[in-house]
C-alpha positions as CSV (number, residue, x, y, z in Angstrom):
1,M,25.8,-36.9,-67.2
2,L,27.9,-37.3,-70.4
3,F,26.5,-38.8,-73.5
4,N,29.5,-41.1,-73.7
5,S,29.1,-42.5,-70.2
6,Y,27.8,-45.9,-69.1
7,T,25.3,-44.1,-66.8
8,F,23.7,-42.3,-69.8
9,L,23.9,-45.1,-72.3
10,L,22.8,-48.0,-70.1
11,L,20.6,-46.4,-67.5
12,F,19.3,-42.9,-68.2
13,L,18.5,-43.0,-71.9
14,P,16.8,-46.5,-71.8
15,A,14.7,-45.5,-68.7
16,T,13.7,-42.1,-70.2
17,L,12.8,-43.7,-73.5
18,A,10.8,-46.5,-71.8
19,G,8.8,-44.0,-69.8
20,F,8.2,-41.9,-72.8
21,L,6.9,-44.8,-74.8
22,L,4.5,-45.8,-72.0
23,L,3.1,-42.3,-71.6
24,R,2.9,-41.0,-75.2
25,R,-0.4,-42.8,-75.9
26,T,-2.1,-41.6,-72.7
27,S,-1.6,-37.9,-72.2
28,Y,0.4,-35.2,-74.0
29,R,0.8,-33.2,-70.8
30,A,2.0,-36.3,-68.9
31,T,4.5,-37.0,-71.7
32,V,5.9,-33.5,-71.6
33,L,6.1,-33.5,-67.8
34,W,8.0,-36.8,-68.0
35,L,10.5,-35.4,-70.4
36,V,10.9,-32.3,-68.2
37,V,11.5,-34.3,-65.1
38,A,14.0,-36.6,-66.9
39,S,15.8,-33.5,-68.3
40,L,16.1,-31.9,-64.9
41,V,17.4,-35.2,-63.5
42,Y,20.0,-35.3,-66.3
43,Y,21.0,-31.7,-65.4
44,A,21.0,-32.4,-61.6
45,W,23.3,-35.3,-62.1
46,W,26.1,-32.9,-62.6
47,I,28.6,-32.7,-59.7
48,P,30.8,-29.6,-60.4
49,V,33.6,-30.5,-57.9
50,P,34.8,-34.1,-57.5
51,G,33.8,-35.5,-54.1
52,D,31.0,-33.0,-53.5
53,S,27.5,-34.2,-53.1
54,W,24.9,-32.7,-55.4
55,S,23.6,-29.4,-54.4
56,P,20.0,-28.3,-55.3
57,K,21.2,-24.8,-56.0
58,W,22.2,-25.7,-59.6
59,L,18.7,-27.1,-60.3
60,A,17.2,-24.0,-58.6
61,L,19.2,-21.8,-60.9
62,I,17.9,-23.2,-64.2
63,L,14.3,-23.5,-62.8
64,G,14.5,-19.9,-61.5
65,S,15.8,-18.7,-64.8
66,C,13.0,-20.5,-66.7
67,G,10.4,-19.1,-64.3
68,V,11.5,-15.5,-64.6
69,N,12.0,-15.6,-68.4
70,Y,8.6,-17.3,-68.9
71,A,6.9,-14.6,-66.9
72,L,8.8,-11.9,-68.8
73,G,7.9,-13.5,-72.1
74,R,4.2,-13.6,-71.3
75,G,4.3,-9.9,-70.4
76,L,6.2,-9.0,-73.5
77,S,3.8,-11.0,-75.7
78,K,0.9,-8.9,-74.3
79,L,2.7,-5.7,-74.9
80,A,3.9,-6.6,-78.4
81,G,1.2,-4.8,-80.2
82,R,1.1,-1.7,-78.0
83,P,3.2,1.4,-78.5
84,G,5.1,2.9,-75.7
85,R,8.1,2.5,-73.5
86,G,6.8,-0.3,-71.3
87,R,7.8,-3.0,-73.8
88,T,11.3,-1.6,-74.3
89,A,11.8,-1.3,-70.5
90,L,10.6,-4.9,-69.8
91,L,12.7,-6.3,-72.6
92,T,15.8,-4.4,-71.5
93,T,15.2,-5.7,-67.9
94,G,14.9,-9.2,-69.1
95,V,18.0,-9.2,-71.4
96,A,20.1,-7.4,-68.7
97,A,19.0,-9.9,-66.0
98,N,20.1,-12.8,-68.2
99,L,23.4,-11.3,-69.3
100,G,24.0,-10.2,-65.6
101,A,23.6,-13.8,-64.4
102,L,25.9,-15.1,-67.1
103,A,28.5,-12.4,-66.4
104,F,28.4,-13.0,-62.7
105,F,29.0,-16.7,-63.0
106,K,31.2,-16.8,-66.1
107,Y,33.2,-13.5,-66.1
108,S,33.6,-12.4,-62.5
109,G,36.9,-14.2,-62.2
110,L,38.2,-12.9,-65.5
111,F,37.5,-9.3,-64.6
112,A,39.0,-9.7,-61.1
113,K,42.2,-11.3,-62.6
114,T,42.5,-8.6,-65.2
115,A,42.1,-5.8,-62.7
116,A,44.8,-7.5,-60.5
117,L,47.1,-7.6,-63.6
118,L,46.5,-3.9,-64.2
119,G,47.6,-3.1,-60.6
120,A,44.3,-2.9,-58.8
121,T,44.5,-4.1,-55.2
122,G,41.9,-5.3,-52.7
123,I,39.6,-6.9,-55.3
124,P,38.4,-10.2,-54.0
125,M,39.0,-13.2,-56.3
126,P,35.6,-14.9,-56.6
127,Q,35.6,-18.7,-56.3
128,L,32.6,-19.5,-58.5
129,V,31.7,-22.7,-60.3
130,L,30.4,-22.1,-63.8
131,P,26.8,-23.7,-63.9
132,L,26.6,-26.3,-66.6
133,G,25.1,-25.1,-69.9
134,I,24.4,-21.6,-68.7
135,S,25.8,-20.0,-71.9
136,F,23.4,-22.0,-74.0
137,F,20.2,-21.7,-72.1
138,T,20.9,-18.0,-71.5
139,F,21.1,-17.2,-75.2
140,Q,18.2,-19.5,-75.9
141,Q,15.9,-17.5,-73.5
142,I,17.2,-14.1,-74.6
143,A,16.1,-15.0,-78.2
144,Y,12.7,-16.0,-76.8
145,L,12.3,-12.7,-75.0
146,I,13.2,-10.7,-78.1
147,D,10.9,-12.7,-80.3
148,A,8.1,-12.2,-77.7
149,A,8.7,-8.5,-77.8
150,R,8.4,-8.6,-81.6
151,G,5.1,-10.5,-81.4
152,E,6.7,-13.6,-82.8
153,A,6.2,-15.9,-79.8
154,S,2.8,-17.5,-78.9
155,E,1.8,-18.1,-75.4
156,Y,2.8,-21.5,-74.1
157,H,2.1,-23.7,-71.1
158,F,4.9,-23.5,-68.5
159,T,5.8,-27.2,-68.9
160,D,6.1,-26.7,-72.6
161,Y,8.5,-23.8,-72.0
162,L,10.4,-25.8,-69.5
163,L,10.8,-28.6,-72.0
164,F,11.9,-26.1,-74.7
165,V,14.7,-24.9,-72.4
166,S,15.7,-28.1,-70.6
167,F,15.2,-30.8,-73.2
168,F,18.3,-32.9,-72.4
169,P,19.7,-33.6,-75.9
170,Q,20.4,-29.9,-76.4
171,L,20.6,-28.6,-72.9
172,I,24.3,-28.6,-72.2
173,A,26.1,-27.7,-75.5
174,G,23.4,-26.8,-78.0
175,P,22.2,-26.4,-80.6
176,I,20.7,-23.1,-79.5
177,V,17.2,-23.7,-80.5
178,H,14.3,-21.3,-81.3
179,H,10.9,-21.8,-79.7
180,R,9.3,-21.7,-83.2
181,E,11.4,-24.8,-84.1
182,M,10.6,-26.8,-81.0
183,M,7.2,-25.9,-79.7
184,P,5.2,-27.0,-82.8
185,Q,6.9,-30.4,-82.6
186,F,6.1,-30.8,-78.9
187,R,2.5,-29.7,-79.5
188,R,2.0,-32.0,-82.5
189,G,2.8,-34.9,-80.1
190,A,6.4,-36.1,-79.9
191,G,6.8,-39.7,-80.8
192,S,4.2,-40.0,-83.6
193,G,5.6,-42.6,-86.0
194,W,8.2,-43.6,-83.4
195,Q,9.1,-46.9,-85.1
196,R,10.4,-44.8,-88.1
197,H,12.3,-42.4,-85.9
198,F,14.1,-44.9,-83.7
199,P,16.5,-46.5,-86.2
200,V,17.4,-43.2,-87.7
201,G,18.1,-41.7,-84.3
202,F,20.0,-44.8,-83.2
203,G,22.2,-44.7,-86.3
204,I,23.0,-41.0,-86.0
205,F,23.7,-41.4,-82.3
206,A,26.1,-44.3,-83.0
207,I,28.1,-42.3,-85.6
208,G,28.4,-39.4,-83.1
209,L,29.6,-41.7,-80.4
210,F,32.2,-43.2,-82.8
211,K,33.5,-39.7,-83.7
212,K,34.0,-38.9,-80.0
213,V,35.4,-42.2,-78.7
214,V,37.4,-43.5,-81.7
215,V,38.6,-40.2,-83.3
216,A,38.4,-37.2,-81.1
217,D,39.8,-38.7,-77.8
218,P,42.9,-40.3,-79.5
219,C,43.6,-37.0,-81.3
220,A,43.7,-35.4,-77.8
221,Q,46.3,-37.8,-76.7
222,I,48.6,-36.5,-79.5
223,A,47.8,-32.8,-79.0
224,N,47.9,-32.6,-75.1
225,P,51.6,-33.3,-74.4
226,L,52.7,-30.9,-77.1
227,F,50.4,-28.1,-75.8
228,E,51.5,-28.9,-72.2
229,L,55.1,-28.5,-73.2
230,A,54.5,-25.1,-74.8
231,A,52.5,-24.0,-71.7
232,S,55.1,-25.1,-69.2
233,G,57.7,-22.6,-70.4
234,G,60.2,-25.3,-71.2
235,R,62.0,-25.6,-74.5
236,P,60.2,-24.2,-77.5
237,L,58.4,-26.5,-79.9
238,T,59.9,-27.1,-83.3
239,M,57.9,-26.4,-86.5
240,V,57.0,-30.1,-86.9
241,E,55.8,-30.4,-83.3
242,A,53.8,-27.1,-83.5
243,W,52.0,-28.1,-86.6
244,T,51.4,-31.6,-85.2
245,A,49.9,-30.1,-82.1
246,T,47.7,-27.7,-84.0
247,T,46.5,-30.2,-86.6
248,S,45.8,-32.8,-83.8
249,Y,43.7,-30.3,-81.8
250,S,41.9,-29.2,-85.0
251,M,40.9,-32.8,-85.5
252,Q,40.0,-33.2,-81.8
253,I,37.7,-30.2,-81.6
254,Y,36.1,-31.0,-85.0
255,F,35.2,-34.6,-84.2
256,D,34.4,-33.8,-80.6
257,F,31.9,-31.1,-81.5
258,S,30.7,-33.0,-84.6
259,G,30.2,-36.1,-82.4
260,Y,28.3,-34.2,-79.8
261,S,26.1,-32.6,-82.4
262,D,25.3,-36.0,-84.0
263,M,24.6,-37.5,-80.6
264,A,22.2,-34.6,-79.7
265,I,20.4,-35.0,-83.0
266,G,20.2,-38.7,-82.6
267,A,19.1,-38.7,-79.0
268,A,16.3,-36.1,-79.8
269,R,15.2,-38.2,-82.8
270,L,14.7,-41.2,-80.6
271,F,11.8,-39.2,-79.1
272,G,10.5,-38.1,-82.5
273,I,12.0,-34.6,-82.2
274,R,14.2,-32.9,-84.9
275,L,16.8,-30.5,-83.8
276,P,18.3,-27.8,-86.1
277,L,21.5,-28.5,-87.9
278,N,24.5,-27.2,-86.0
279,F,27.5,-28.7,-87.8
280,H,27.9,-29.2,-91.6
281,S,31.4,-30.1,-92.6
282,P,33.1,-26.8,-91.8
283,Y,36.5,-27.9,-92.9
284,K,35.1,-28.2,-96.4
285,A,34.5,-24.5,-96.3
286,T,36.0,-22.4,-99.1
287,S,36.2,-19.2,-97.1
288,I,35.8,-18.0,-93.5
289,I,32.3,-16.7,-94.4
290,D,31.5,-20.2,-95.5
291,F,33.1,-21.7,-92.4
292,W,30.8,-19.7,-90.1
293,R,27.8,-20.9,-92.1
294,R,28.9,-24.5,-91.2
295,W,30.5,-24.3,-87.7
296,H,28.2,-24.0,-84.7
297,M,25.5,-22.8,-87.1
298,T,22.9,-22.0,-84.4
299,L,25.4,-19.7,-82.5
300,S,26.2,-18.0,-85.8
301,R,22.5,-17.5,-86.4
302,F,22.0,-16.0,-83.0
303,L,24.9,-13.6,-83.3
304,R,23.7,-12.6,-86.8
305,D,20.0,-12.1,-85.9
306,Y,20.4,-10.6,-82.4
307,L,23.7,-8.8,-82.5
308,Y,25.1,-8.2,-86.0
309,I,21.9,-7.1,-87.7
310,P,20.7,-4.9,-84.7
311,L,24.1,-3.2,-84.8
312,G,23.4,-2.2,-88.4
313,G,24.8,-5.2,-90.3
314,N,25.9,-4.2,-93.7
315,R,23.4,-1.5,-94.2
316,L,25.5,1.4,-93.1
317,G,28.4,1.2,-95.4
318,P,31.6,-0.9,-95.5
319,T,33.4,0.8,-92.6
320,R,30.5,0.3,-90.2
321,R,30.1,-3.2,-91.6
322,Y,33.6,-4.2,-90.7
323,G,33.2,-2.7,-87.3
324,N,30.1,-4.7,-86.7
325,L,31.8,-7.9,-87.8
326,M,34.7,-7.3,-85.4
327,V,32.4,-6.5,-82.4
328,T,30.2,-9.5,-83.2
329,M,33.2,-11.9,-83.4
330,L,34.9,-10.4,-80.3
331,L,31.8,-11.0,-78.3
332,G,31.4,-14.4,-79.9
333,G,34.9,-15.3,-78.8
334,L,34.2,-14.0,-75.2
335,W,31.0,-16.2,-75.1
336,H,33.2,-19.2,-75.6
337,G,35.2,-18.7,-72.4
338,A,36.3,-16.4,-69.7
339,G,39.8,-15.7,-71.0
340,W,41.4,-13.1,-73.2
341,T,42.7,-15.9,-75.5
342,Y,39.1,-16.6,-76.5
343,V,38.7,-12.9,-77.3
344,L,41.9,-13.2,-79.4
345,W,40.4,-16.2,-81.2
346,G,37.3,-14.2,-81.9
347,G,39.3,-11.2,-83.0
348,L,41.3,-13.4,-85.5
349,H,38.0,-14.6,-87.0
350,G,36.7,-11.1,-87.1
351,L,39.8,-10.0,-89.0
352,Y,39.4,-13.1,-91.3
353,L,35.8,-12.1,-92.1
354,C,36.8,-8.5,-92.8
355,L,39.5,-9.6,-95.2
356,N,37.1,-12.1,-96.8
357,H,34.5,-9.5,-97.4
358,G,37.2,-7.1,-98.7
359,W,38.4,-9.7,-101.1
360,H,34.9,-10.3,-102.4
361,H,34.5,-6.5,-102.9
362,L,37.8,-6.3,-104.8
363,Q,36.7,-9.3,-107.0
364,R,33.4,-7.5,-107.8
365,R,35.2,-4.3,-108.8
366,T,38.1,-5.8,-110.8
367,G,36.7,-9.1,-112.0
368,L,39.5,-11.1,-110.4
369,P,38.8,-14.9,-110.5
370,G,38.3,-16.8,-107.3
371,L,40.8,-19.3,-106.0
372,P,40.6,-22.9,-107.2
373,R,38.4,-24.8,-104.8
374,P,41.1,-27.1,-103.4
375,L,43.4,-24.1,-102.7
376,A,40.5,-22.2,-101.1
377,V,39.6,-25.1,-98.8
378,A,43.3,-25.6,-97.8
379,L,43.8,-21.9,-97.1
380,T,40.6,-21.7,-95.1
381,F,41.7,-24.7,-93.0
382,V,45.1,-23.3,-92.3
383,A,43.6,-20.0,-91.2
384,V,41.1,-21.8,-88.9
385,A,43.9,-24.0,-87.5
386,V,46.0,-21.0,-86.7
387,A,43.1,-19.4,-84.8
388,W,42.6,-22.7,-82.8
389,V,46.0,-22.1,-81.0
390,P,44.8,-19.4,-78.6
391,F,41.5,-21.1,-78.3
392,R,43.2,-24.3,-77.1
393,A,45.8,-22.4,-75.0
394,G,42.9,-20.7,-73.2
395,N,42.3,-23.8,-71.2
396,F,45.6,-23.3,-69.3
397,E,45.9,-21.6,-65.9
398,L,49.4,-22.2,-64.8
399,D,50.2,-19.9,-61.9
400,P,48.5,-19.9,-58.5
401,T,46.4,-16.8,-59.3
402,G,45.1,-18.3,-62.5
403,T,45.9,-15.3,-64.7
404,T,45.7,-15.6,-68.4
405,T,49.2,-14.4,-69.2
406,D,50.6,-17.9,-69.4
407,A,47.9,-18.9,-71.9
408,L,48.8,-15.9,-74.1
409,T,52.5,-16.8,-73.8
410,A,51.8,-20.3,-74.8
411,S,49.8,-19.1,-77.8
412,R,52.6,-16.9,-79.0
413,A,55.2,-19.6,-78.5
414,I,53.2,-22.2,-80.6
415,L,52.5,-19.7,-83.3
416,E,56.2,-18.7,-83.5
417,S,57.1,-22.4,-83.8
418,M,54.5,-23.0,-86.5
419,F,56.2,-20.5,-88.7
420,G,59.8,-21.7,-88.1
421,F,61.1,-19.4,-85.5
422,H,62.5,-22.2,-83.4
423,G,63.8,-24.7,-85.9
424,L,62.7,-27.9,-87.4
425,T,64.2,-30.6,-85.2
426,G,63.5,-31.4,-81.5
427,L,65.1,-32.9,-78.5
428,P,64.5,-36.5,-77.2
429,D,61.8,-35.6,-74.7
430,K,58.2,-36.7,-74.3
431,A,56.8,-34.3,-76.9
432,A,59.5,-35.3,-79.4
433,R,58.7,-38.9,-78.9
434,V,55.1,-38.2,-79.8
435,V,56.1,-36.6,-83.0
436,A,58.6,-39.3,-83.8
437,S,56.0,-42.0,-83.3
438,R,53.4,-43.1,-85.9
439,D,50.6,-41.3,-84.1
440,P,50.8,-38.0,-86.1
441,L,50.3,-40.0,-89.3
442,L,47.0,-41.2,-87.9
443,V,45.9,-37.5,-87.8
444,L,45.9,-37.6,-91.6
445,I,43.1,-40.1,-91.6
446,P,40.5,-37.9,-89.9
447,L,41.8,-34.9,-91.8
448,L,41.2,-36.7,-95.1
449,A,37.8,-37.8,-93.8
450,C,36.8,-34.2,-93.1
451,W,37.4,-33.4,-96.8
452,L,36.4,-36.6,-98.6
453,V,33.7,-38.4,-96.6
454,P,30.1,-37.4,-96.6
455,N,28.8,-36.0,-93.3
456,T,26.1,-37.5,-91.1
457,Q,23.4,-35.3,-92.4
458,Q,24.2,-36.3,-96.0
459,I,24.3,-40.0,-95.1
460,F,20.8,-39.8,-93.5
461,R,19.4,-37.2,-95.9
462,R,16.6,-39.5,-97.1
463,Y,15.1,-39.3,-93.6
464,R,15.5,-35.6,-92.9
465,P,17.7,-35.8,-89.8
466,T,17.2,-32.2,-88.8
467,T,14.8,-29.3,-89.1
468,D,17.0,-28.0,-92.0
469,A,16.3,-29.3,-95.4
470,L,19.5,-30.2,-97.3
471,P,19.7,-29.5,-101.1
472,R,18.1,-32.2,-103.2
473,G,20.4,-34.4,-105.2
474,R,20.5,-37.9,-106.7
475,R,20.6,-40.8,-104.3
476,H,23.8,-42.7,-103.5
477,W,24.6,-46.2,-102.3
478,W,26.2,-44.8,-99.2
479,Q,23.0,-43.1,-98.0
480,W,21.5,-44.8,-95.0
481,R,18.3,-46.9,-95.2
482,P,17.0,-49.8,-93.1
483,S,18.8,-52.7,-94.7
484,P,21.1,-55.5,-93.7
485,L,24.1,-53.7,-95.1
486,F,23.6,-50.7,-92.8
487,A,22.7,-52.9,-89.9
488,I,26.1,-54.6,-90.2
489,A,27.8,-51.2,-90.6
490,T,26.1,-50.0,-87.3
491,V,27.3,-53.2,-85.5
492,L,30.8,-52.6,-86.7
493,L,30.7,-49.0,-85.4
494,L,29.5,-50.3,-82.0
495,V,32.4,-52.9,-81.9
496,A,34.9,-50.2,-82.7
497,I,33.4,-48.0,-79.9
498,G,33.6,-50.9,-77.5
499,M,37.2,-51.5,-78.3
500,N,38.1,-47.9,-77.5
501,F,35.7,-47.3,-74.7
502,D,38.4,-47.2,-71.9
503,K,37.6,-43.9,-70.2
504,V,35.0,-41.2,-70.2
505,S,36.0,-37.7,-71.2
506,E,34.0,-34.5,-71.3
507,F,33.0,-32.8,-74.6
508,I,35.0,-29.6,-75.2
509,Y,31.9,-27.4,-75.5
510,F,30.7,-28.5,-72.1
511,Q,33.1,-26.0,-70.5
512,F,31.3,-23.1,-72.2
């Protein structure tokens, strides 16, 4: 059930909110149970193959995962203060079981295709459907198990744990939340002061829907024909076409993920719950290090706390540090999708991070000045945009066996064109007509907005939209408050959304 669908906006969300408001004054346990049931209905609405009827196996998967991890977490909490190998064995079993399930559903096909490319024969090609949100709720529960083994997780009622994992605003595409962020909010009683939460949540949700419908989806209409031409093996793109494709997709994924993040935060706030900040103007970053502090922040936090630091972090010298960075980013890339182009994307970011840390080390030793901020922001954006090429091309499976070789070829072709290997002018085909139209000029508007316009968290800072506290600063006229001016602005947003609400499209991060 997509946030930008009529079913969600006009049926599910109002009905869930109405039931919540009726129950919140009667019984905490009944309120939690209602939200759990609603969240499971939201998840069960998913039909993975068009024309299929819903199958209860997908609901059984998430419930079974929650039940097993809840039991493991209870056992680990009891063993947390006891020395011995029992805790390690139980934790290893739990983490391996979670990663095994994720690998089975998400990577079986990739491993089989890769083996076939390397000449192996007789390996069956699995026909598996990737369960919705499995990457997110798997990492969420692994973090819970590790915290339980460290003695950092309290014992919770099973319905509380179910709500922690399945709470529908963050279930499908994050943020990846910690139990210590969510459980206290549920226990305090979600919905206290609901009248104050509702207008804030509604405003944030409206901005997110605007980003998705009015900005991200039109950018996709510019990027798609250009990427399709590169993937088809037809004529090579020109430099102008390649940069138009890359910039358009950079805007598409930015506002798609930013819009989803806002809608998740807004939907949760309607129920009096604050989610952690997951997106904070990453194209304003002055370095790749800064970019990963702003893009998919909860995934970066997970990779740092549960992979990079356990590997040794920066404590074992620069060589080991760079190795840990590369391993972390390669696995982070693989987490995004079952394709080697995603690994390439992660490897590029790992290389960027190594170069970034190396540059900082050189600055400290030699006293070299940093780059001017506008140049640093522009250079970071170009590096990120270049890395988006294999990430976007990873969506393609062009031959009957679905191998990833065509995606790699498309990535190489676009990157070659971006740097002028195939000329500057194009032929009068569909892709060239896209570039010749005024549409690419429209990409400049969201690009400038990324750099010049305050983000949603800054606009709503007075009302603490997330669990993260933004730095204090003086108040501005553009910061949201319950007033006629902002009521009119919200109405104008809804009008713009309605004028562009012609079809429903998935969020990019739903496929992960």
